[in-house]
MIDRENFI-172236 format. One record per residue (C-alpha): x negated, z negated, y. Coordinates in steps of 0.05 Angstrom, whole numbers, padded with zeros to 5 digits, always signed. Layout:
XZY
...
END
This chain:
-00003+00003+00001
-00014+00004+00067
-00037-00058+00111
-00066-00074+00175
-00130-00120+00175
-00182-00154+00217
-00240-00136+00183
-00305-00145+00220
-00316-00190+00277
-00318-00167+00338
-00282-00107+00318
-00212-00073+00318
-00161-00081+00265
-00156-00030+00219
-00104+00012+00173
-00127+00009+00104
-00098+00005+00038
-00101-00045-00009
-00083-00061-00072
+00003-00069-00087
+00018-00150-00090
+00055-00181-00146
+00091-00256-00138
+00060-00313-00178
+00103-00374-00204
+00154-00401-00147
+00128-00337-00101
+00176-00287-00066
+00153-00205-00060
+00186-00175+00014
+00185-00111+00028
+00172-00117+00106
+00210-00080+00145
+00188-00106+00214
+00125-00146+00240
+00108-00178+00306
+00044-00162+00348
+00019-00230+00388
-00032-00251+00431
-00047-00296+00385
-00078-00247+00337
-00118-00219+00397
-00143-00294+00419
-00175-00300+00342
-00202-00230+00343
-00243-00248+00401
-00271-00310+00366
-00342-00311+00348
-00356-00308+00269
-00378-00386+00264
-00300-00401+00298
-00268-00368+00241
-00232-00417+00199
-00220-00359+00150
-00248-00301+00107
-00248-00239+00124
-00212-00181+00114
-00144-00207+00138
-00085-00175+00136
-00047-00191+00198
+00016-00215+00219
+00052-00274+00231
+00107-00257+00247
+00156-00215+00188
+00222-00203+00170
+00234-00158+00098
+00284-00157+00049
+00269-00189-00028
+00235-00140-00074
+00216-00192-00129
+00225-00258-00149
+00158-00298-00177
+00180-00343-00243
+00217-00411-00215
+00244-00382-00157
+00323-00389-00145
+00368-00392-00089
+00347-00307-00068
+00373-00245-00101
+00324-00180-00091
+00359-00144-00032
+00368-00211+00016
+00346-00194+00086
+00304-00257+00115
+00257-00279+00162
+00185-00318+00147
+00173-00385+00179
+00100-00384+00197
+00071-00447+00207
+00065-00463+00119
+00050-00535+00097
+00041-00574+00042
+00122-00586+00032
+00107-00653+00011
+00074-00701+00077
+00119-00741+00124
+00118-00690+00172
+00144-00638+00114
+00184-00674+00094
+00222-00672+00159
+00212-00600+00166
+00165-00601+00208
+00109-00556+00175
+00081-00537+00239
+00050-00607+00238
+00033-00619+00166
-00012-00665+00152
-00052-00645+00100
-00056-00563+00107
-00126-00563+00132
-00141-00601+00081
-00112-00562+00020
-00131-00488+00053
-00062-00468+00069
-00059-00423+00124
+00000-00377+00161
+00010-00312+00132
-00028-00264+00189
-00077-00324+00208
-00109-00341+00148
-00060-00322+00086
-00055-00246+00078
-00001-00225+00132
+00058-00183+00154
+00033-00129+00169
+00037-00093+00116
+00086-00056+00074
+00096-00114+00024
+00069-00186+00035
+00077-00252-00010
+00114-00313+00010
+00084-00372-00015
+00153-00402-00024
+00223-00390-00008
+00234-00450+00030
+00189-00408+00085
+00245-00356+00091
+00304-00358+00132
+00371-00310+00120
+00379-00257+00169
+00446-00259+00164
+00469-00180+00197
+00409-00200+00248
+00372-00135+00270
+00304-00144+00238
+00276-00106+00300
+00313-00161+00343
+00294-00228+00287
+00219-00220+00284
+00193-00234+00339
+00246-00299+00339
+00199-00321+00285
+00146-00352+00344
+00155-00328+00404
+00231-00342+00399
+00210-00401+00359
+00147-00430+00400
+00183-00433+00468
+00244-00463+00440
+00213-00518+00401
+00174-00525+00474
+00228-00530+00510
+00279-00571+00465
+00227-00636+00467
+00235-00630+00543
+00310-00622+00538
+00319-00702+00577
+00275-00673+00641
+00321-00612+00635
+00386-00629+00683
+00430-00595+00728
+00393-00591+00785
+00321-00595+00760
+00269-00536+00763
+00229-00496+00695
+00173-00462+00709
+00150-00408+00657
+00084-00384+00672
+00070-00313+00624
+00126-00277+00631
+00110-00228+00567
+00125-00237+00487
+00143-00306+00493
+00161-00326+00570
+00204-00275+00570
+00244-00309+00521
+00235-00384+00546
+00265-00357+00600
+00329-00336+00572
+00334-00399+00521
+00321-00443+00591
+00388-00400+00616
+00427-00411+00549
+00406-00479+00538
+00401-00504+00606
+00428-00499+00676
+00366-00510+00708
+00337-00463+00761
+00280-00422+00731
+00218-00402+00768
+00177-00340+00727
+00103-00331+00737
+00076-00267+00730
+00007-00221+00747
+00041-00163+00757
+00108-00130+00785
+00134-00093+00725
+00130-00164+00689
+00163-00203+00743
+00230-00153+00741
+00235-00163+00665
+00233-00232+00679
+00292-00223+00729
+00317-00179+00681
+00335-00234+00636
+00351-00286+00670
+00293-00314+00730
+00323-00345+00783
+00262-00339+00823
+00197-00303+00811
+00121-00312+00835
+00058-00272+00837
+00006-00321+00799
-00048-00332+00841
-00084-00380+00880
-00018-00390+00926
+00039-00397+00865
+00034-00467+00853
+00039-00473+00945
+00104-00420+00929
+00130-00466+00874
+00128-00528+00920
+00158-00493+00973
+00221-00463+00931
+00229-00537+00908
+00228-00571+00979
+00153-00604+00963
+00179-00634+00898
+00153-00587+00844
+00179-00573+00778
+00197-00623+00724
+00178-00576+00672
+00118-00530+00668
+00113-00483+00610
+00051-00442+00608
+00047-00388+00558
-00021-00363+00581
-00067-00424+00577
-00125-00399+00618
-00158-00440+00671
-00126-00416+00730
-00053-00418+00699
-00072-00483+00675
-00095-00517+00742
-00028-00478+00770
+00010-00514+00722
-00018-00587+00741
-00013-00569+00811
+00061-00548+00810
+00085-00605+00772
+00133-00660+00803
+00133-00737+00790
+00149-00757+00718
+00154-00685+00697
+00125-00645+00626
+00071-00601+00631
+00067-00562+00559
+00001-00511+00552
+00030-00462+00501
-00020-00407+00506
-00088-00398+00480
-00137-00374+00540
-00179-00446+00545
-00148-00474+00595
-00150-00553+00598
-00113-00601+00643
-00148-00665+00669
-00104-00730+00649
-00124-00789+00685
-00098-00835+00734
-00088-00798+00798
-00099-00723+00769
-00026-00711+00762
+00036-00745+00783
+00051-00808+00767
+00079-00803+00692
+00069-00725+00680
+00065-00708+00610
+00022-00662+00587
+00026-00626+00517
+00000-00578+00472
+00055-00559+00409
+00046-00516+00351
+00100-00473+00333
+00166-00505+00316
+00204-00534+00251
+00251-00500+00201
+00307-00520+00228
+00291-00503+00287
+00276-00428+00265
+00348-00427+00238
+00379-00445+00309
+00338-00402+00351
+00370-00344+00301
+00432-00380+00314
+00421-00371+00395
+00403-00298+00374
+00471-00294+00331
+00513-00311+00393
+00478-00261+00435
+00445-00322+00475
+00370-00275+00467
+00356-00215+00468
+00280-00196+00458
+00252-00127+00495
+00212-00094+00452
+00165-00029+00447
+00156-00001+00366
+00102+00032+00328
+00088+00050+00258
+00040+00019+00218
-00011+00069+00230
-00002+00062+00309
-00013-00014+00302
-00093-00015+00328
-00055+00024+00388
-00008-00039+00400
-00062-00084+00400
-00106-00042+00444
-00040-00033+00498
-00032-00109+00495
-00097-00124+00508
-00094-00094+00572
-00019-00116+00589
+00020-00052+00577
+00064-00081+00537
+00118-00109+00580
+00162-00164+00518
+00136-00158+00446
+00118-00098+00401
+00139-00094+00335
+00111-00060+00274
+00158-00014+00225
+00122-00007+00166
+00160+00039+00128
+00174+00078+00191
END
């Protein structure tokens, strides 16, 4: 079968032919119908060899949906042909966090060598993929695969971040979304669907800010050195009760801290390498800074329910499997507005 692999440190991903996978006991074989292209992949592919925590080559794609093609011995509750989404942050299934459905915070994944698809295990950017356990599959129940696939990360990750801050996202409050690409433009929609707050969106180009306004941002601000001051102007000097940074680079993290209100949440989601100092006097009183990871299995089901209700719709560009390297190149140069989706079967 064809697959898109990261094969050599520092090189671009390649389309290659690899053996067809077969499910072992307890595993599920999926025929992949769609796979998402994420900026996290570009971040990983920029790491030096000593920083990469998994062996190469690696089949990419940590956002995946497909239909069940075959079941390994002992698998129940699924049938060949079922349309499903893949829950990506695989865990051990038995620790305290996994028992709560929070496999994204599994306590033993690193110890046991468990990795997400596309980020250690073979991913979804292929004609077929292996899912290690049926608990990591969520029914699509009629959702369009192309629309659904980004929700497994670009929907789940902002949903998880927003949900933990709901006590502060009350009417009259302000939420700032920094970076309105794959995750950020979904976050804006989730904020509008789940809360009554005012949403201020930041990005570096007018086309991305136009998309932010299209999907529901009340205000848009160019992401530059004056952005925090502009946010304070828009909030009457108070600042934002919740700031979600989907870039995470040093300049955006600095903006996030400078735009935060007293008793606010600053959530750094992006992998841009920025860090925000925390200490008395460095941020407004009682500011909480956190860096969450993905979301729980229950939260993925909730995100898909929001999509079925029409509350969130991802702006997508589609590519064939052979065009996947081009999609990564366009993403790297900031030319994708929304999310790129790979269709392995055309």
